[in-house]
C-alpha positions as a Python dict, from the first residue, in 0.01 Angstrom:
ca = {
    (1, 'M'): (0, 0, 0),
    (2, 'S'): (-93, -247, 275),
    (3, 'N'): (213, -469, 251),
    (4, 'S'): (565, -390, 131),
    (5, 'K'): (664, -753, 68),
    (6, 'K'): (768, -780, -293),
    (7, 'V'): (610, -1013, -549),
    (8, 'M'): (735, -1024, -907),
    (9, 'I'): (472, -1108, -1172),
    (10, 'L'): (503, -1190, -1543),
    (11, 'V'): (189, -1196, -1759),
    (12, 'G'): (103, -1201, -2125),
    (13, 'P'): (-108, -1387, -2379),
    (14, 'T'): (-55, -1755, -2445),
    (15, 'A'): (242, -1843, -2670),
    (16, 'I'): (409, -1505, -2614),
    (17, 'G'): (722, -1662, -2464),
    (18, 'K'): (660, -1625, -2089),
    (19, 'T'): (813, -1961, -1995),
    (20, 'A'): (1154, -1908, -2154),
    (21, 'L'): (1185, -1552, -2026),
    (22, 'S'): (1070, -1652, -1677),
    (23, 'I'): (1359, -1898, -1649),
    (24, 'E'): (1609, -1629, -1749),
    (25, 'I'): (1461, -1388, -1493),
    (26, 'A'): (1447, -1648, -1215),
    (27, 'K'): (1809, -1749, -1275),
    (28, 'K'): (1936, -1392, -1286),
    (29, 'F'): (1757, -1278, -970),
    (30, 'N'): (1737, -1605, -773),
    (31, 'L'): (1355, -1622, -771),
    (32, 'E'): (1112, -1908, -708),
    (33, 'I'): (841, -1945, -973),
    (34, 'I'): (472, -1989, -896),
    (35, 'S'): (255, -2090, -1191),
    (36, 'G'): (-40, -1856, -1240),
    (37, 'D'): (-205, -2084, -1496),
    (38, 'S'): (-539, -2232, -1393),
    (39, 'M'): (-491, -2552, -1596),
    (40, 'Q'): (-131, -2641, -1515),
    (41, 'V'): (-242, -2756, -1169),
    (42, 'Y'): (-375, -3076, -1333),
    (43, 'R'): (-153, -3383, -1353),
    (44, 'G'): (-133, -3551, -1693),
    (45, 'M'): (-244, -3240, -1884),
    (46, 'D'): (105, -3147, -1996),
    (47, 'I'): (121, -3086, -2370),
    (48, 'G'): (-213, -2909, -2407),
    (49, 'T'): (-143, -2664, -2124),
    (50, 'G'): (208, -2585, -2243),
    (51, 'K'): (348, -2711, -1914),
    (52, 'I'): (719, -2659, -1860),
    (53, 'S'): (932, -2975, -1870),
    (54, 'E'): (1177, -3077, -1599),
    (55, 'E'): (1463, -3003, -1838),
    (56, 'E'): (1328, -2656, -1916),
    (57, 'K'): (1299, -2576, -1544),
    (58, 'S'): (1679, -2571, -1531),
    (59, 'G'): (1678, -2638, -1158),
    (60, 'I'): (1445, -2347, -1077),
    (61, 'T'): (1185, -2428, -810),
    (62, 'H'): (831, -2425, -952),
    (63, 'H'): (510, -2424, -747),
    (64, 'M'): (144, -2491, -841),
    (65, 'I'): (219, -2739, -1119),
    (66, 'D'): (80, -3096, -1107),
    (67, 'V'): (-112, -3027, -786),
    (68, 'I'): (-433, -3229, -841),
    (69, 'E'): (-586, -3501, -1057),
    (70, 'P'): (-808, -3409, -1356),
    (71, 'E'): (-1115, -3541, -1171),
    (72, 'S'): (-1091, -3257, -920),
    (73, 'S'): (-1217, -2904, -961),
    (74, 'F'): (-989, -2615, -877),
    (75, 'S'): (-1125, -2268, -808),
    (76, 'V'): (-982, -1919, -789),
    (77, 'Q'): (-1051, -1935, -415),
    (78, 'E'): (-831, -2244, -378),
    (79, 'F'): (-561, -2082, -590),
    (80, 'Q'): (-563, -1774, -369),
    (81, 'K'): (-535, -1984, -53),
    (82, 'H'): (-253, -2209, -177),
    (83, 'V'): (-48, -1934, -339),
    (84, 'T'): (-79, -1700, -40),
    (85, 'E'): (73, -1975, 176),
    (86, 'I'): (353, -2034, -77),
    (87, 'I'): (430, -1662, -97),
    (88, 'D'): (452, -1642, 283),
    (89, 'E'): (693, -1939, 290),
    (90, 'I'): (915, -1787, 20),
    (91, 'H'): (922, -1453, 201),
    (92, 'E'): (1018, -1632, 524),
    (93, 'D'): (1323, -1763, 338),
    (94, 'D'): (1410, -1403, 242),
    (95, 'R'): (1344, -1471, -125),
    (96, 'I'): (1110, -1312, -379),
    (97, 'P'): (811, -1503, -523),
    (98, 'F'): (774, -1484, -901),
    (99, 'I'): (426, -1552, -1040),
    (100, 'V'): (417, -1647, -1408),
    (101, 'G'): (98, -1709, -1599),
    (102, 'G'): (-195, -1605, -1803),
    (103, 'T'): (-504, -1657, -1587),
    (104, 'G'): (-581, -1296, -1509),
    (105, 'H'): (-862, -1328, -1256),
    (106, 'Y'): (-653, -1573, -1051),
    (107, 'I'): (-371, -1319, -1029),
    (108, 'R'): (-607, -1031, -957),
    (109, 'A'): (-777, -1221, -674),
    (110, 'L'): (-436, -1288, -525),
    (111, 'I'): (-287, -939, -532),
    (112, 'H'): (-610, -757, -444),
    (113, 'G'): (-701, -998, -168),
    (114, 'Y'): (-1053, -1084, -275),
    (115, 'E'): (-1236, -1227, 25),
    (116, 'F'): (-1447, -1527, -70),
    (117, 'D'): (-1740, -1596, 157),
    (118, 'E'): (-2088, -1740, 168),
    (119, 'E'): (-2220, -1426, -1),
    (120, 'D'): (-2085, -1547, -336),
    (121, 'D'): (-2271, -1879, -312),
    (122, 'K'): (-2584, -1697, -200),
    (123, 'E'): (-2566, -1464, -501),
    (124, 'K'): (-2526, -1761, -734),
    (125, 'R'): (-2831, -1939, -591),
    (126, 'E'): (-3046, -1627, -600),
    (127, 'L'): (-2943, -1537, -955),
    (128, 'T'): (-3005, -1893, -1078),
    (129, 'E'): (-3349, -1894, -917),
    (130, 'M'): (-3438, -1555, -1065),
    (131, 'L'): (-3327, -1651, -1416),
    (132, 'G'): (-3520, -1977, -1391),
    (133, 'Q'): (-3843, -1779, -1383),
    (134, 'L'): (-3781, -1622, -1724),
    (135, 'G'): (-3886, -1763, -2060),
    (136, 'S'): (-3640, -1949, -2283),
    (137, 'N'): (-3633, -1682, -2555),
    (138, 'V'): (-3587, -1403, -2301),
    (139, 'L'): (-3295, -1589, -2145),
    (140, 'H'): (-3134, -1654, -2483),
    (141, 'D'): (-3173, -1289, -2589),
    (142, 'R'): (-3012, -1182, -2263),
    (143, 'L'): (-2715, -1410, -2330),
    (144, 'K'): (-2697, -1285, -2690),
    (145, 'N'): (-2659, -928, -2563),
    (146, 'I'): (-2366, -1033, -2343),
    (147, 'D'): (-2186, -1269, -2581),
    (148, 'P'): (-2342, -1330, -2925),
    (149, 'K'): (-2089, -1601, -3012),
    (150, 'V'): (-2164, -1809, -2703),
    (151, 'A'): (-2537, -1760, -2752),
    (152, 'G'): (-2505, -1880, -3111),
    (153, 'E'): (-2358, -2209, -2989),
    (154, 'I'): (-2645, -2284, -2749),
    (155, 'H'): (-3003, -2367, -2853),
    (156, 'P'): (-3263, -2145, -2681),
    (157, 'N'): (-3438, -2456, -2548),
    (158, 'N'): (-3127, -2565, -2362),
    (159, 'R'): (-3237, -2359, -2062),
    (160, 'Q'): (-2998, -2516, -1813),
    (161, 'R'): (-2690, -2430, -2018),
    (162, 'V'): (-2815, -2081, -2104),
    (163, 'I'): (-2880, -2009, -1736),
    (164, 'R'): (-2541, -2150, -1637),
    (165, 'M'): (-2364, -1920, -1884),
    (166, 'L'): (-2566, -1617, -1772),
    (167, 'V'): (-2480, -1685, -1409),
    (168, 'K'): (-2112, -1722, -1501),
    (169, 'F'): (-2100, -1395, -1696),
    (170, 'E'): (-2305, -1189, -1451),
    (171, 'L'): (-2132, -1311, -1135),
    (172, 'S'): (-1792, -1262, -1296),
    (173, 'D'): (-1885, -904, -1380),
    (174, 'R'): (-2009, -837, -1026),
    (175, 'I'): (-1697, -978, -865),
    (176, 'S'): (-1466, -790, -1102),
    (177, 'N'): (-1625, -459, -1007),
    (178, 'R'): (-1686, -522, -639),
    (179, 'I'): (-1514, -306, -378),
    (180, 'G'): (-1526, -350, 0),
    (181, 'P'): (-1587, -703, 124),
    (182, 'G'): (-1464, -838, -209),
    (183, 'Y'): (-1180, -679, -403),
    (184, 'T'): (-1020, -383, -233),
    (185, 'D'): (-868, -81, -403),
    (186, 'D'): (-543, -162, -223),
    (187, 'V'): (-301, -445, -294),
    (188, 'K'): (-157, -708, -62),
    (189, 'Y'): (199, -689, -191),
    (190, 'D'): (452, -456, -345),
    (191, 'T'): (414, -588, -698),
    (192, 'F'): (582, -528, -1030),
    (193, 'I'): (378, -677, -1313),
    (194, 'V'): (571, -721, -1636),
    (195, 'G'): (339, -766, -1933),
    (196, 'L'): (462, -911, -2261),
    (197, 'T'): (299, -826, -2591),
    (198, 'R'): (373, -825, -2964),
    (199, 'E'): (194, -730, -3283),
    (200, 'R'): (-120, -939, -3323),
    (201, 'K'): (7, -1109, -3638),
    (202, 'N'): (317, -1225, -3451),
    (203, 'I'): (114, -1357, -3158),
    (204, 'H'): (-105, -1548, -3404),
    (205, 'A'): (203, -1689, -3579),
    (206, 'N'): (336, -1808, -3243),
    (207, 'I'): (3, -1976, -3171),
    (208, 'E'): (7, -2152, -3510),
    (209, 'D'): (356, -2286, -3445),
    (210, 'R'): (278, -2383, -3087),
    (211, 'V'): (-33, -2584, -3171),
    (212, 'D'): (144, -2760, -3459),
    (213, 'H'): (426, -2851, -3220),
    (214, 'M'): (177, -2980, -2961),
    (215, 'F'): (35, -3222, -3216),
    (216, 'E'): (387, -3337, -3304),
    (217, 'Q'): (455, -3395, -2934),
    (218, 'G'): (151, -3623, -2903),
    (219, 'L'): (-140, -3402, -2795),
    (220, 'P'): (-406, -3628, -2956),
    (221, 'E'): (-278, -3926, -2755),
    (222, 'E'): (-264, -3722, -2435),
    (223, 'A'): (-621, -3600, -2486),
    (224, 'R'): (-746, -3953, -2557),
    (225, 'H'): (-579, -4082, -2240),
    (226, 'L'): (-738, -3800, -2040),
    (227, 'F'): (-1092, -3881, -2150),
    (228, 'E'): (-1053, -4261, -2154),
    (229, 'H'): (-870, -4307, -1823),
    (230, 'H'): (-1012, -4019, -1622),
    (231, 'S'): (-1345, -3853, -1560),
    (232, 'P'): (-1219, -3496, -1585),
    (233, 'S'): (-1399, -3226, -1389),
    (234, 'K'): (-1592, -2958, -1574),
    (235, 'T'): (-1295, -2729, -1525),
    (236, 'A'): (-1039, -2970, -1668),
    (237, 'S'): (-1258, -3094, -1955),
    (238, 'A'): (-1325, -2735, -2064),
    (239, 'A'): (-955, -2663, -2116),
    (240, 'I'): (-851, -2539, -2459),
    (241, 'G'): (-644, -2811, -2620),
    (242, 'Y'): (-861, -3091, -2484),
    (243, 'K'): (-1231, -3006, -2524),
    (244, 'E'): (-1185, -2971, -2900),
    (245, 'F'): (-1102, -3342, -2929),
    (246, 'I'): (-1445, -3459, -2811),
    (247, 'P'): (-1608, -3438, -3159),
    (248, 'Y'): (-1308, -3626, -3300),
    (249, 'F'): (-1341, -3906, -3046),
    (250, 'E'): (-1712, -3921, -3127),
    (251, 'G'): (-1634, -3957, -3498),
    (252, 'S'): (-1782, -3627, -3612),
    (253, 'A'): (-1459, -3436, -3678),
    (254, 'T'): (-1113, -3495, -3825),
    (255, 'L'): (-782, -3423, -3657),
    (256, 'E'): (-737, -3126, -3889),
    (257, 'D'): (-1075, -2994, -3771),
    (258, 'V'): (-956, -3028, -3412),
    (259, 'K'): (-627, -2853, -3482),
    (260, 'R'): (-805, -2569, -3661),
    (261, 'Q'): (-1049, -2526, -3371),
    (262, 'I'): (-773, -2526, -3110),
    (263, 'K'): (-590, -2253, -3301),
    (264, 'Q'): (-906, -2045, -3329),
    (265, 'N'): (-996, -2087, -2962),
    (266, 'T'): (-640, -2005, -2859),
    (267, 'R'): (-638, -1685, -3065),
    (268, 'Q'): (-965, -1579, -2903),
    (269, 'Y'): (-831, -1664, -2559),
    (270, 'A'): (-515, -1460, -2619),
    (271, 'K'): (-731, -1161, -2709),
    (272, 'R'): (-937, -1201, -2389),
    (273, 'Q'): (-618, -1229, -2184),
    (274, 'L'): (-479, -903, -2321),
    (275, 'T'): (-810, -725, -2264),
    (276, 'F'): (-824, -842, -1902),
    (277, 'F'): (-462, -754, -1825),
    (278, 'R'): (-501, -407, -1975),
    (279, 'N'): (-824, -330, -1792),
    (280, 'Q'): (-786, -509, -1460),
    (281, 'L'): (-417, -511, -1361),
    (282, 'P'): (-148, -239, -1321),
    (283, 'V'): (78, -386, -1587),
    (284, 'E'): (397, -234, -1722),
    (285, 'W'): (397, -341, -2087),
    (286, 'Y'): (694, -447, -2299),
    (287, 'D'): (652, -500, -2672),
    (288, 'L'): (888, -784, -2760),
    (289, 'D'): (897, -663, -3121),
    (290, 'K'): (1053, -335, -3006),
    (291, 'V'): (1207, -376, -2659),
    (292, 'Q'): (1530, -559, -2582),
    (293, 'K'): (1528, -806, -2292),
    (294, 'D'): (1804, -604, -2126),
    (295, 'I'): (1552, -326, -2067),
    (296, 'I'): (1313, -565, -1894),
    (297, 'M'): (1594, -705, -1680),
    (298, 'E'): (1707, -357, -1577),
    (299, 'D'): (1355, -256, -1473),
    (300, 'I'): (1317, -576, -1271),
    (301, 'Y'): (1652, -506, -1103),
    (302, 'Q'): (1536, -156, -1010),
    (303, 'F'): (1215, -296, -860),
    (304, 'L'): (1383, -573, -663),
    (305, 'H'): (1646, -339, -520),
    (306, 'A'): (1422, -43, -443),
    (307, 'K'): (1290, -14, -88),
    (308, 'E'): (940, 43, -220),
    (309, 'R'): (783, 150, -548),
    (310, 'E'): (465, 347, -538),
    (311, 'N'): (390, 338, -908),
    (312, 'H'): (513, 87, -1165),
    (313, 'G'): (323, 215, -1468),
    (314, 'K'): (497, 389, -1754),
}
């Protein structure tokens, strides 16, 4: 372990209950919370991202929420830079940072210290140029082999979009498996990653309730304001909970269609989150259908009061 400074982390699929539990943990152990959600950095995107309210914060300091306007892009590289600085400041105050969120590759880049450099941009340019020399059907078949669902949503003649998705998938795979100048096999901090899970049917039920509640809170109005009063970046406009409204605003879908699509996309996203956390991060899992919160609190106490933990996995 390259650094013994402690960082507490809470992950889990969307709608699992991370926010409420994070407040309990932060209060009990006097922690400062850092949002690990890639979309909560955007101002004005509150309901659709499940952003915590001022009342819910209960006086707990939160970082990386409402950082930029929707017009701006925000990358994993920027997240790593900002959060590293925040972690250093919290450590200087002799406190423990507490990262809470569901964007797995953001958290992995942070704790494994991925070094972003010009090589990444060079790879992207070279890969785009190489793919541009292939025929449309070949490109589409290649995408179909990687993600049939995505390929089914893009016409083979839409070369630019097919190439963009191929570059995204292939570069993501390269970065995720890179060792050396990119991700290291060491970690920057002494971390304890608590992962929350439940039976799939219960996660899906939570998602159903959450999306219904978002609509009751005014999500359609928030989405309309976003697209009418801003020119959201590709990152912001691709957020689940907002992109699904575009057909509705264009008159080709009903609100029920939008709600149904948001629920479906959220279920799929929750599945991808769990897959990433299980394969890419050293998570200690707690099934909320079986484990009492007291057990989680006790394990966190043991981590925070131990001089150093070499292995957090059960």
